[in-house]
C-alpha positions as CSV (number, residue, x, y, z in Angstrom):
1,M,69.5,133.9,-27.4
2,L,66.6,134.3,-29.8
3,R,67.7,131.3,-31.8
4,S,67.7,129.2,-28.6
5,I,64.1,130.2,-27.8
6,Q,63.0,129.4,-31.3
7,T,64.6,126.0,-31.1
8,I,62.8,125.2,-27.8
9,I,59.5,126.3,-29.3
10,L,60.0,124.1,-32.3
11,L,60.9,121.1,-30.2
12,L,57.8,121.6,-28.0
13,F,55.6,121.8,-31.1
14,T,57.0,118.7,-32.6
15,L,56.5,116.7,-29.3
16,S,52.9,118.0,-29.0
17,F,52.1,116.9,-32.6
18,T,53.7,113.4,-32.1
19,V,51.8,112.8,-28.9
20,G,48.5,113.9,-30.5
21,C,48.9,111.6,-33.5
22,T,49.7,108.7,-31.2
23,V,46.6,109.3,-29.1
24,K,44.5,109.6,-32.3
25,E,45.8,106.4,-33.7
26,T,45.2,104.6,-30.5
27,S,41.7,105.9,-30.3
28,E,41.0,104.8,-33.9
29,D,42.4,101.4,-33.2
30,E,40.2,101.0,-30.1
31,H,37.2,102.2,-32.1
32,N,37.8,99.8,-35.0
33,S,38.3,97.0,-32.5
34,D,34.9,97.8,-30.9
35,K,33.3,97.5,-34.3
36,G,35.0,94.1,-34.9
37,E,37.0,95.3,-37.9
38,N,40.0,93.3,-38.9
39,T,42.8,95.5,-37.5
40,P,46.1,94.3,-36.1
41,H,44.5,94.6,-32.6
42,S,41.4,92.5,-33.5
43,V,40.6,89.0,-34.6
44,S,38.5,88.4,-37.7
45,S,35.0,87.1,-36.9
46,T,34.8,85.1,-40.2
47,K,34.3,81.4,-39.6
48,S,34.8,78.5,-42.0
49,A,31.7,77.1,-43.5
50,E,30.3,74.0,-41.7
51,P,29.0,71.1,-43.7
52,R,25.3,71.1,-44.2
53,I,23.2,68.0,-43.7
54,S,19.6,67.3,-44.4
55,T,16.9,67.1,-41.6
56,V,16.4,63.5,-42.5
57,Q,20.1,62.7,-42.1
58,Q,20.3,64.5,-38.8
59,E,17.3,62.5,-37.5
60,A,19.0,59.3,-38.6
61,I,22.3,60.3,-36.9
62,N,20.4,61.0,-33.7
63,A,18.6,57.6,-34.0
64,S,21.7,55.6,-34.9
65,A,22.7,55.0,-31.2
66,T,19.3,53.5,-30.5
67,P,19.0,49.8,-31.3
68,D,15.3,49.9,-31.9
69,S,15.5,52.8,-34.3
70,I,14.8,52.0,-38.0
71,P,18.0,53.7,-39.3
72,V,20.3,52.2,-36.7
73,L,23.9,51.7,-37.8
74,V,25.2,48.3,-37.1
75,N,28.7,47.1,-38.2
76,K,32.0,45.8,-36.9
77,L,32.6,49.1,-35.0
78,N,29.0,49.6,-33.8
79,P,27.7,46.4,-32.1
80,L,24.2,45.8,-30.8
81,P,23.6,45.4,-27.0
82,D,24.4,41.9,-25.9
83,K,21.6,39.4,-26.7
84,Y,19.5,42.2,-28.4
85,R,16.2,41.0,-29.9
86,P,13.5,43.3,-31.4
87,D,10.1,42.9,-29.8
88,D,8.0,43.5,-32.9
89,L,9.2,40.6,-35.1
90,V,6.5,39.1,-37.5
91,Y,6.4,36.7,-40.4
92,P,6.2,38.7,-43.7
93,N,3.8,37.2,-46.2
94,V,6.3,36.4,-48.9
95,P,7.8,33.2,-50.2
96,F,11.1,31.8,-48.9
97,I,13.3,29.1,-50.3
98,F,12.3,26.8,-47.4
99,K,8.9,25.9,-45.9
100,E,9.6,25.9,-42.2
101,R,8.1,28.7,-40.0
102,I,11.4,29.5,-38.2
103,E,13.1,32.6,-36.9
104,K,15.0,33.4,-40.0
105,R,11.7,34.1,-41.8
106,M,11.0,36.9,-39.4
107,M,11.5,40.7,-39.7
108,R,10.4,43.7,-37.7
109,E,6.9,44.7,-38.5
110,E,7.6,47.9,-40.5
111,A,10.3,46.2,-42.6
112,A,8.1,43.1,-43.1
113,H,5.2,45.3,-44.6
114,A,7.7,47.1,-46.9
115,L,9.1,43.7,-48.0
116,E,5.6,42.5,-48.9
117,N,5.1,45.6,-51.1
118,L,8.5,45.1,-52.7
119,F,7.8,41.5,-53.6
120,K,4.3,42.4,-54.9
121,K,5.8,45.0,-57.3
122,A,8.5,42.5,-58.4
123,G,5.8,40.0,-59.3
124,E,4.0,42.6,-61.3
125,D,7.3,43.1,-63.2
126,D,7.6,39.4,-63.8
127,I,10.4,39.1,-61.2
128,K,9.9,36.2,-58.8
129,L,11.8,36.7,-55.6
130,A,12.2,34.5,-52.5
131,G,13.6,35.2,-49.0
132,V,16.8,33.3,-47.9
133,S,17.5,34.6,-44.4
134,A,16.1,37.4,-42.4
135,F,16.3,37.7,-38.6
136,R,19.1,35.9,-36.8
137,S,19.5,35.8,-33.0
138,Q,23.0,36.4,-31.6
139,E,23.2,32.7,-30.7
140,T,22.4,31.7,-34.3
141,Q,25.0,34.2,-35.7
142,E,27.6,32.8,-33.3
143,S,27.1,29.3,-34.6
144,I,27.2,30.5,-38.3
145,F,30.3,32.5,-37.8
146,N,32.2,29.7,-36.0
147,N,31.3,27.3,-38.8
148,Y,32.7,29.7,-41.4
149,V,35.9,30.1,-39.3
150,K,36.3,26.4,-39.2
151,K,35.8,26.2,-43.0
152,D,37.8,29.2,-44.3
153,G,39.8,30.5,-41.3
154,L,39.2,33.7,-39.3
155,E,40.6,36.3,-41.7
156,K,38.6,35.1,-44.7
157,A,35.4,34.5,-42.6
158,K,35.5,38.2,-41.4
159,T,35.2,39.4,-45.0
160,Y,31.7,37.9,-45.5
161,S,30.3,37.0,-42.1
162,A,29.7,39.1,-39.0
163,Y,30.9,38.6,-35.5
164,P,28.1,37.7,-33.1
165,G,26.5,41.0,-32.0
166,T,27.5,42.9,-35.1
167,S,25.2,41.4,-37.7
168,E,22.5,43.4,-39.4
169,H,20.3,40.3,-39.4
170,Q,20.0,40.6,-35.6
171,T,18.2,44.0,-36.1
172,G,15.3,42.3,-37.9
173,L,15.7,44.9,-40.6
174,A,17.9,43.0,-43.1
175,I,17.2,40.0,-45.4
176,D,19.0,38.0,-48.0
177,I,17.1,37.6,-51.3
178,S,17.3,35.1,-54.2
179,D,15.2,34.1,-57.1
180,I,12.2,31.9,-56.5
181,N,14.2,28.7,-57.0
182,G,17.0,29.6,-54.7
183,S,19.7,29.4,-57.3
184,C,22.7,31.5,-56.4
185,A,21.2,32.1,-52.9
186,A,23.6,34.2,-50.9
187,E,26.3,33.6,-53.6
188,E,28.3,35.9,-55.8
189,C,26.5,34.6,-59.0
190,F,23.3,36.3,-57.8
191,G,24.8,39.6,-58.8
192,Q,24.5,38.6,-62.5
193,T,20.8,37.7,-62.4
194,K,17.8,39.8,-63.5
195,E,16.5,39.6,-59.9
196,A,19.7,41.4,-58.6
197,E,19.3,44.0,-61.3
198,W,15.7,44.6,-60.4
199,L,16.5,44.9,-56.7
200,S,19.3,47.4,-57.4
201,N,16.8,49.6,-59.4
202,H,13.8,49.3,-57.2
203,A,14.8,48.5,-53.6
204,S,14.9,52.2,-52.5
205,D,11.3,52.7,-53.7
206,Y,10.3,50.5,-50.7
207,G,12.8,51.8,-48.2
208,F,15.6,49.2,-48.7
209,I,19.2,49.7,-49.7
210,I,21.9,47.3,-51.1
211,R,23.8,47.3,-47.8
212,Y,27.2,46.1,-49.1
213,P,27.6,47.6,-52.6
214,E,30.3,46.8,-55.1
215,G,33.6,48.6,-54.6
216,K,32.9,49.7,-51.0
217,R,34.5,46.9,-49.0
218,E,37.0,49.2,-47.3
219,I,34.1,51.3,-46.0
220,T,31.6,48.6,-45.0
221,G,34.0,45.9,-44.0
222,Y,32.3,43.3,-46.3
223,K,32.6,42.3,-49.9
224,Y,29.9,43.0,-52.4
225,E,26.6,41.3,-51.5
226,A,23.9,41.9,-54.2
227,W,21.5,39.8,-52.2
228,H,21.6,41.6,-48.8
229,I,19.1,44.4,-48.5
230,R,18.5,46.5,-45.5
231,Y,15.4,48.5,-44.5
232,V,16.1,52.1,-43.5
233,G,12.9,53.9,-44.7
234,I,12.1,55.4,-48.0
235,E,13.5,58.9,-47.5
236,I,16.9,57.7,-46.3
237,A,17.1,54.9,-48.9
238,K,16.4,57.4,-51.7
239,E,19.1,59.8,-50.4
240,I,21.7,57.0,-50.2
241,E,20.8,55.7,-53.6
242,T,20.9,59.2,-55.2
243,Q,24.3,60.0,-53.7
244,G,25.8,56.5,-54.3
245,M,26.7,56.1,-50.7
246,T,26.9,53.4,-48.1
247,L,25.2,53.7,-44.7
248,E,28.6,54.5,-43.2
249,E,29.2,57.3,-45.6
250,Y,25.6,58.6,-45.0
251,Y,26.5,58.9,-41.3
252,N,30.0,60.3,-42.1
253,V,31.6,57.8,-39.7
254,Q,34.9,56.1,-39.7
255,P,35.3,53.4,-42.4
256,V,35.2,50.0,-41.0
257,S,38.4,48.7,-42.5
258,K,40.6,51.7,-41.4
C-alpha cells in the first residue's frame, strides 16, 4: 500500500516537472520571437545588400524616360516619340565637312556649346576636327536607313544604322566627327587616326562619350564607331569613362542584342 502511494506521488511530480518545463520553453520562445531573434519560430530580419548607385546615376535613370532630358537613353529598345524634334536646336560655331547651313549641322543648345569648347581645346592641341552629321529628323533617318537596306540588306544595315525613331541623332545630342579634311568620315579607318585618339582621351572633359565603344556590340546593338560622340553632361560622361561602361550598362538595362 505504501509503495503504491509512493509511486503515485512520483508520477505526479514527474508530470508537474514536465508541464513546467514545456510552459517555460514556450514562454522563452515567444519572448525570443518578440525580440526578433532567429529561433525556429521566427524569421531572420537580415536582408541581402542592395546595389548602391550614385545620385547622378539615379537622376539620369529618372530622366531617361523623358525625351527632352540630356541623359535620355535612346536605342533599338528605347525609341523616341513619333516625329520627335527638340525645340532648342541651334547651329554650333564649329567647322563641318560641308558648307550648307542645313539641319544636320544643328544640335541642342547645351550640347552645341559643349561641342564648341571641345573643338576649341582640340585646336589648342593641334587637332583639327570637323563635324560630319549632327541632328537628323525621323524622316531623314528613314531615308538613310532605307538606302542602307537597299545597299547591304536589312540584317547588315541594322548593325550600323538605326531604325527611324531610334537614332541618337534625332535627339540633337549626338554628332559624327572627322578630321578637318573629312578623310575617313564615318568610316572604320577613323579609329586609327590621331583625331580619334584625342576624342577618346578628351571627350568626357566636355560631357561627351564615345557612344558605341569597341567590343560592346552585344550591349549597344552597333559595331564600334570611334566617330560617334554623344553629349550626356560632364558628370555622367566622367563616370562612364572611369568605369569603362556603355550608356546601357550605366543604366543597368537589358543589352540591346539579347
